[in-house]
C-alpha positions as CSV (number, residue, x, y, z in Angstrom):
1,M,175.3,44.3,-164.0
2,I,172.9,46.4,-166.2
3,D,172.6,49.0,-163.3
4,R,172.1,52.3,-165.7
5,S,168.7,52.6,-168.4
6,K,167.3,55.2,-170.4
7,I,163.6,54.9,-170.7
8,K,160.7,57.0,-171.9
9,V,157.3,56.8,-170.3
10,I,153.7,58.2,-171.7
11,S,150.4,58.6,-169.2
12,G,147.2,58.4,-170.8
13,K,145.4,61.1,-172.4
14,G,142.3,61.9,-170.3
15,G,139.1,61.1,-172.3
16,S,136.9,64.0,-173.4
17,G,133.4,65.3,-171.7
18,A,130.2,64.2,-173.4
19,I,127.9,67.0,-174.6
20,S,124.7,65.0,-175.2
21,G,121.1,65.7,-174.2
22,R,118.0,63.7,-172.6
23,R,115.8,62.6,-175.4
24,E,112.9,61.0,-173.6
25,K,109.6,60.5,-174.7
26,Y,107.5,62.1,-172.5
27,V,110.2,64.6,-171.3
28,P,110.3,67.0,-174.5
29,R,112.9,69.3,-172.6
30,G,115.1,67.2,-171.4
31,G,118.4,68.5,-169.7
32,P,121.7,68.1,-170.6
33,D,123.2,64.4,-169.7
34,G,126.4,64.0,-171.2
35,G,129.0,61.8,-168.7
36,D,132.6,62.7,-168.0
37,G,135.5,61.6,-169.8
38,G,138.0,58.5,-167.8
39,D,140.9,59.2,-166.5
40,G,144.2,58.1,-168.2
41,G,146.3,55.7,-167.1
42,S,149.6,56.8,-165.1
43,V,153.0,55.3,-165.3
44,I,154.0,53.9,-162.2
45,I,157.5,52.5,-160.2
46,N,157.1,50.4,-157.8
47,C,160.3,49.6,-156.0
48,D,160.6,45.2,-155.6
49,E,163.3,43.6,-153.6
50,N,163.4,40.4,-155.3
51,L,165.1,42.1,-158.6
52,S,169.0,42.6,-158.4
53,T,169.4,44.5,-161.9
54,L,167.5,46.8,-164.2
55,H,168.0,43.9,-167.3
56,H,164.4,44.0,-168.0
57,F,165.0,47.3,-169.1
58,R,167.3,46.5,-172.1
59,F,164.8,45.5,-174.6
60,K,162.0,47.6,-174.4
61,N,162.2,51.3,-173.4
62,I,159.2,52.9,-174.4
63,Y,156.1,52.5,-171.8
64,E,153.1,54.0,-172.8
65,A,149.7,54.0,-170.8
66,V,145.9,53.5,-171.7
67,N,144.1,56.8,-172.6
68,G,140.9,57.5,-170.9
69,E,137.6,56.7,-172.9
70,S,135.3,59.7,-173.2
71,G,132.0,60.0,-172.0
72,S,128.7,59.8,-173.6
73,G,124.7,60.6,-172.9
74,R,123.0,59.4,-169.9
75,K,126.1,60.8,-167.9
76,K,128.1,57.7,-168.7
77,H,131.3,58.1,-167.1
78,G,134.4,56.8,-169.7
79,K,136.2,54.2,-168.6
80,N,139.5,55.0,-167.1
81,G,142.8,54.2,-169.0
82,K,145.1,51.1,-167.4
83,N,148.1,52.6,-165.5
84,I,150.9,50.2,-166.2
85,D,153.8,49.6,-163.3
86,L,157.6,49.1,-163.8
87,S,159.4,47.1,-161.0
88,V,163.4,48.3,-160.2
89,P,165.5,46.8,-157.4
90,I,166.0,49.0,-154.1
91,G,168.2,51.2,-154.7
92,T,167.2,52.7,-157.4
93,E,167.4,56.7,-158.4
94,I,165.1,58.0,-161.2
95,W,166.3,61.1,-162.7
96,G,164.2,63.4,-164.9
97,L,166.2,64.5,-168.3
98,G,166.1,66.8,-170.3
99,G,168.1,70.7,-170.1
100,K,169.4,70.1,-166.7
101,D,169.1,66.4,-165.1
102,N,167.1,65.8,-161.9
103,L,166.9,63.3,-159.2
104,M,162.9,62.6,-159.0
105,V,162.9,60.1,-156.5
106,D,165.1,57.6,-154.7
107,L,163.8,54.1,-153.8
108,Q,165.0,53.0,-150.8
109,E,162.2,50.3,-149.4
110,H,160.6,47.3,-150.2
111,G,157.0,48.1,-151.8
112,E,157.8,51.9,-152.3
113,S,155.9,53.4,-155.1
114,V,156.0,56.8,-157.3
115,I,154.1,57.7,-159.9
116,V,156.2,59.1,-162.7
117,A,153.7,60.3,-165.1
118,K,150.6,61.1,-164.0
119,G,147.6,60.4,-166.4
120,G,145.2,63.2,-167.9
121,E,142.3,63.7,-165.9
122,G,139.1,63.2,-167.8
123,G,137.1,66.2,-169.5
124,R,133.5,67.1,-167.3
125,G,130.4,66.7,-169.8
126,N,127.9,69.2,-170.4
127,V,125.5,68.2,-167.5
128,N,128.4,69.8,-165.3
129,F,127.8,73.1,-166.5
130,A,124.1,73.4,-166.7
131,S,123.0,76.4,-164.6
132,S,119.9,78.5,-164.3
133,T,120.9,80.8,-167.3
134,N,122.2,78.3,-169.3
135,Q,120.1,74.6,-169.4
136,Y,121.3,72.8,-171.9
137,P,125.7,73.9,-172.8
138,L,126.6,73.1,-176.0
139,F,130.2,73.0,-174.3
140,A,132.1,70.0,-172.5
141,E,135.8,69.3,-171.3
142,D,138.4,68.5,-173.3
143,G,141.4,65.3,-171.5
144,E,143.9,66.6,-169.7
145,P,147.1,65.8,-172.1
146,S,149.5,63.1,-171.3
147,V,152.7,63.7,-170.0
148,E,155.7,62.2,-171.8
149,L,159.4,61.8,-169.7
150,D,162.6,60.5,-171.0
151,L,164.3,59.1,-166.9
152,R,167.0,57.5,-166.2
153,L,166.8,54.7,-164.1
154,E,170.4,53.9,-162.3
155,L,170.7,51.5,-160.0
156,K,173.4,52.5,-156.8
157,L,173.4,49.0,-154.4
158,L,172.5,49.4,-151.3
159,A,175.1,47.4,-148.2
160,D,176.1,47.8,-145.2
161,I,179.9,46.9,-146.2
162,G,181.6,48.1,-149.0
163,I,185.0,46.7,-149.3
164,I,187.7,48.7,-151.4
165,G,190.5,48.8,-152.0
166,V,193.7,48.5,-154.9
167,P,193.6,45.3,-157.2
168,N,194.4,42.0,-156.2
169,V,194.5,42.7,-152.7
170,G,192.0,39.4,-151.5
171,K,188.4,41.5,-151.5
172,S,186.7,38.9,-153.4
173,S,188.3,36.0,-151.7
174,L,187.4,37.8,-148.3
175,L,183.7,38.0,-149.2
176,S,183.8,34.4,-150.6
177,S,185.3,33.1,-147.3
178,I,183.0,35.0,-145.1
179,S,179.4,34.7,-146.9
180,S,177.5,32.5,-149.8
181,A,179.1,34.9,-152.7
182,R,181.0,33.3,-155.0
183,P,182.5,36.2,-156.9
184,K,185.2,35.6,-160.0
185,I,188.8,34.9,-158.0
186,A,192.1,34.9,-159.9
187,D,195.9,35.5,-158.9
188,Y,196.0,38.8,-161.0
189,P,194.9,42.3,-160.8
190,F,191.0,43.0,-162.4
191,S,189.9,40.0,-161.6
192,T,186.5,41.4,-160.4
193,V,185.2,43.0,-162.9
194,D,181.3,43.5,-161.4
195,S,180.5,43.9,-157.9
196,V,179.4,41.5,-155.7
197,L,176.9,41.4,-152.9
198,G,177.3,38.9,-149.9
199,V,175.2,38.3,-146.9
200,V,177.5,37.6,-144.0
201,L,176.2,36.2,-140.8
202,H,178.1,36.2,-137.7
203,K,176.9,35.4,-134.3
204,D,173.8,36.9,-133.7
205,N,173.9,39.4,-136.9
206,S,174.3,39.6,-140.2
207,F,174.7,42.4,-142.9
208,V,175.3,42.9,-146.2
209,M,178.6,43.3,-147.9
210,L,179.6,44.7,-150.8
211,D,182.6,43.8,-153.1
212,M,183.9,46.3,-155.6
213,P,186.4,46.0,-158.0
214,G,190.2,47.5,-158.0
215,L,190.3,50.8,-157.8
216,I,192.9,52.7,-159.6
217,E,194.7,56.4,-160.1
218,G,191.9,58.5,-162.2
219,A,189.1,56.3,-161.2
220,H,187.2,59.4,-160.5
221,T,187.6,60.4,-163.9
222,G,185.8,57.3,-165.1
223,I,189.1,55.4,-165.4
224,G,188.4,51.9,-165.9
225,L,185.3,50.6,-164.4
226,G,185.7,54.2,-161.6
227,H,182.4,55.9,-162.1
228,E,180.5,53.2,-162.2
229,F,181.5,51.2,-159.1
230,L,182.1,54.3,-157.0
231,R,178.8,55.5,-157.4
232,H,177.9,52.0,-155.1
233,V,180.4,53.2,-152.4
234,E,178.0,56.1,-151.5
235,R,175.4,53.8,-150.7
236,T,177.3,51.5,-148.0
237,R,177.6,52.7,-144.1
238,I,180.8,51.7,-143.2
239,L,184.1,50.9,-145.6
240,L,186.3,48.1,-145.1
241,H,189.7,49.2,-147.2
242,M,192.0,46.2,-147.5
243,L,195.4,46.7,-147.8
244,D,198.4,43.5,-149.5
245,G,200.8,43.3,-146.2
246,T,203.2,41.7,-149.4
247,N,203.7,45.1,-150.9
248,N,206.2,47.3,-149.1
249,G,204.3,50.4,-150.4
250,L,201.0,49.7,-149.2
251,V,200.3,53.0,-147.0
252,D,200.9,54.8,-150.4
253,S,198.4,52.8,-152.1
254,Y,195.8,53.2,-149.1
255,F,195.9,57.2,-150.0
256,S,195.9,56.7,-153.4
257,V,192.4,55.2,-153.2
258,R,191.2,57.5,-150.7
259,K,192.5,60.1,-153.2
260,E,190.2,58.6,-155.4
261,L,187.1,58.8,-153.6
262,E,187.9,62.5,-152.3
263,K,187.8,63.3,-155.4
264,F,184.8,61.7,-156.6
265,D,182.8,62.9,-153.6
266,K,185.3,63.9,-150.2
267,N,181.8,63.3,-148.1
268,L,183.2,59.6,-148.8
269,L,186.0,60.5,-146.4
270,N,183.6,60.9,-143.8
271,K,182.4,57.4,-143.9
272,T,183.4,54.9,-140.8
273,E,186.8,53.4,-142.0
274,I,188.5,49.6,-141.0
275,I,191.6,49.5,-142.4
276,V,192.5,45.6,-143.2
277,V,196.0,44.3,-143.7
278,N,195.3,40.8,-145.8
279,K,197.8,37.8,-146.4
280,M,199.4,37.7,-143.1
281,D,200.4,33.9,-143.9
282,I,203.1,35.1,-146.0
283,P,206.7,36.3,-145.1
284,G,207.3,39.6,-144.3
285,A,203.2,40.9,-144.4
286,R,203.4,41.1,-141.1
287,D,205.8,43.3,-140.3
288,N,204.4,45.7,-143.1
289,G,201.4,44.9,-141.3
290,Q,203.2,46.5,-137.8
291,K,204.5,49.3,-139.6
292,T,200.9,50.0,-140.9
293,I,199.2,50.2,-137.1
294,R,202.1,52.9,-136.6
295,Q,201.4,54.7,-139.6
296,L,197.8,55.0,-139.4
297,G,197.0,53.6,-136.7
298,D,195.8,57.3,-135.6
299,H,194.2,58.0,-139.2
300,S,191.4,55.3,-138.5
301,T,190.1,53.9,-135.4
302,S,191.1,50.2,-136.6
303,V,193.6,48.5,-138.1
304,M,193.2,44.5,-138.7
305,L,195.8,42.3,-139.4
306,V,194.3,39.1,-141.1
307,S,194.8,36.0,-143.3
308,V,192.3,35.5,-145.8
309,A,194.1,32.2,-146.9
310,T,194.2,30.6,-143.2
311,R,191.3,32.2,-141.8
312,E,193.5,34.0,-139.1
313,G,192.0,37.1,-137.6
314,L,188.5,36.7,-139.8
315,D,186.4,36.6,-136.6
316,K,187.9,39.0,-134.7
317,L,187.8,41.4,-137.8
318,L,183.7,40.8,-137.8
319,D,183.1,41.4,-134.4
320,T,184.4,44.9,-134.8
321,V,182.3,45.3,-138.2
322,S,179.2,44.2,-136.1
323,L,180.3,46.6,-133.2
324,K,180.9,49.3,-135.8
325,L,177.5,48.4,-137.6
326,N,175.4,49.4,-134.1
327,E,177.5,52.2,-133.8
328,S,177.0,53.5,-137.0
329,T,173.1,52.6,-136.7
330,P,170.7,55.6,-138.2
331,K,168.8,57.3,-135.4
332,E,164.7,56.7,-135.9
333,N,164.1,60.3,-135.9
334,D,166.8,59.9,-139.2
335,K,165.5,57.2,-141.1
336,K,162.6,58.9,-142.9
337,H,163.1,62.1,-144.7
338,A,160.8,65.1,-143.0
339,L,157.2,64.6,-144.9
340,P,156.4,66.8,-147.3
341,V,154.0,70.3,-146.5
342,I,150.8,69.3,-148.5
343,K,149.9,73.2,-149.7
344,P,146.6,73.6,-151.1
345,M,146.6,74.0,-154.8
346,E,146.2,77.5,-156.1
347,A,143.4,78.5,-158.3
348,E,143.9,78.7,-161.7
349,K,144.4,81.9,-163.3
350,P,143.9,83.3,-167.2
351,E,147.1,84.2,-168.4
352,I,147.1,86.9,-170.9
353,Q,149.9,86.6,-174.0
354,I,149.9,89.6,-177.3
355,Q,151.1,88.3,-180.3
356,G,150.3,91.1,-182.6
357,N,147.0,91.7,-183.2
358,K,145.6,89.0,-181.2
359,Y,145.3,88.7,-177.3
360,I,146.2,84.4,-176.8
361,V,144.7,83.4,-173.6
362,N,146.7,80.6,-171.7
363,M,144.5,78.7,-169.2
364,P,144.1,74.9,-169.5
365,T,140.9,74.4,-168.2
366,A,139.5,77.1,-170.9
367,I,141.2,75.4,-173.7
368,R,140.2,72.3,-172.7
369,I,136.3,73.2,-172.5
370,A,137.1,75.2,-175.7
371,A,138.7,72.4,-177.9
372,T,134.6,70.8,-177.5
373,V,133.0,73.8,-179.2
374,N,131.7,74.6,-182.6
375,S,132.6,77.4,-183.8
376,S,130.0,77.6,-186.6
377,D,127.2,77.5,-183.8
378,W,126.4,80.8,-183.0
379,N,124.5,79.3,-179.9
380,A,127.5,77.4,-178.4
381,M,129.8,80.4,-179.1
382,V,127.6,82.6,-177.1
383,Q,127.7,79.5,-174.2
384,L,131.4,79.4,-174.7
385,Y,131.7,83.3,-174.0
386,D,129.5,83.3,-171.1
387,Q,131.6,80.7,-169.5
388,L,135.1,82.3,-170.3
389,R,133.8,85.1,-168.6
390,K,132.4,83.2,-165.2
391,M,136.3,82.2,-165.1
392,G,137.6,85.3,-165.6
393,V,139.1,85.1,-168.7
394,I,137.3,87.9,-170.2
395,L,138.5,90.6,-167.2
396,A,142.2,89.7,-167.9
397,L,141.4,90.5,-171.1
398,E,140.1,93.4,-170.9
399,R,142.9,94.2,-168.5
400,S,145.0,93.1,-171.2
401,G,143.8,96.1,-173.3
402,I,141.6,94.2,-175.5
403,G,139.2,96.3,-177.2
404,N,136.0,96.2,-179.3
405,G,137.1,94.5,-182.7
406,D,140.2,92.9,-181.3
407,V,140.8,88.9,-181.5
408,F,141.2,86.9,-178.4
409,K,142.2,82.9,-179.1
410,V,141.3,80.1,-176.9
411,G,142.9,77.1,-178.0
412,N,141.7,76.6,-182.0
413,I,138.6,78.9,-181.1
414,E,139.1,82.4,-182.1
415,Y,136.1,85.1,-180.8
416,R,136.1,88.9,-182.5
417,M,135.5,90.8,-179.4
418,G,132.1,93.0,-179.7
419,A,131.3,90.8,-182.7
420,D,127.4,89.8,-183.3
């Protein structure tokens, strides 16, 4: 099973706004008509119930959306860049990498979508900056830059019941007996090296069971396939803990598995648990099962004695599972996280950094406008200064202590205060 992949996603850059003016035969003083740039494409991840692994990310791990096209004259809007849509199975977590890993989203329902890398907005054409004092702007706005992220996709299987236990207690045999799943089964430990899902139909109920490979001592540290499968236990509502009735030390075996769960995540011990003692068809197993009921009866609400081989006790076990699932059904108010509070965006404010004898303006919109200015065109530079003043950049520079003759920098444009 491919249940973890690393990918790089790159959104599209926004197209640049155009600097243009009307040139019509009977309009000698036509105004600006530079169109806006198109938005860059975004990288979107969709949750698809038809997928069960992340296998399709094995051979390609860089996904780049299309840049937006630049605007043009006659107020023509640049073409938006095409999005990239990626699909993942239900139960996929998306982690942002770099510095400290952070969980961006946990996709748990078919049809859920998330934009992981938003495309840059297209820049505004010069027609947007016309005013009564500047009827023909000689500047526009560059498009927003692309976003580049390294992500880890991590699939945690979703199931109602997680079947746990040490190796060779009959977990795979149980799942194959009560569902259509066909896990690998053999009479030796570690025959299961992969998690297997099976849909169980019992009377009027249906539920999903997950068979996980046997947990051994040290699984919480990653020994064996510990980490790979303990992660899946977190996504189950009920744990069905299987024990081998022919093992005289089955109670010690039970607590060894519980210890591994606790060390991995102590919250796993709070899950509803059904203890199942298997192999009642073998002499001596029933005595061990009765002893287990006496020793663990107070520890768990249910201790069931079964024989997967003869199907003894399986109907009663499934009745109990159905009952426990109904009791553990989440309340409607708990099914969804609270909706986020959408707050209005704060107005962009210029930040000034002093580096040596230069004042550096940090304001994305100002930098994007400066990127379109021809620094050798005196009129364009005058218009840029006036636009910066309207945006509050000049006031911020003055408050930072800039004086006549000092130089400030916006993007690649340098401007000397007080220069004629």
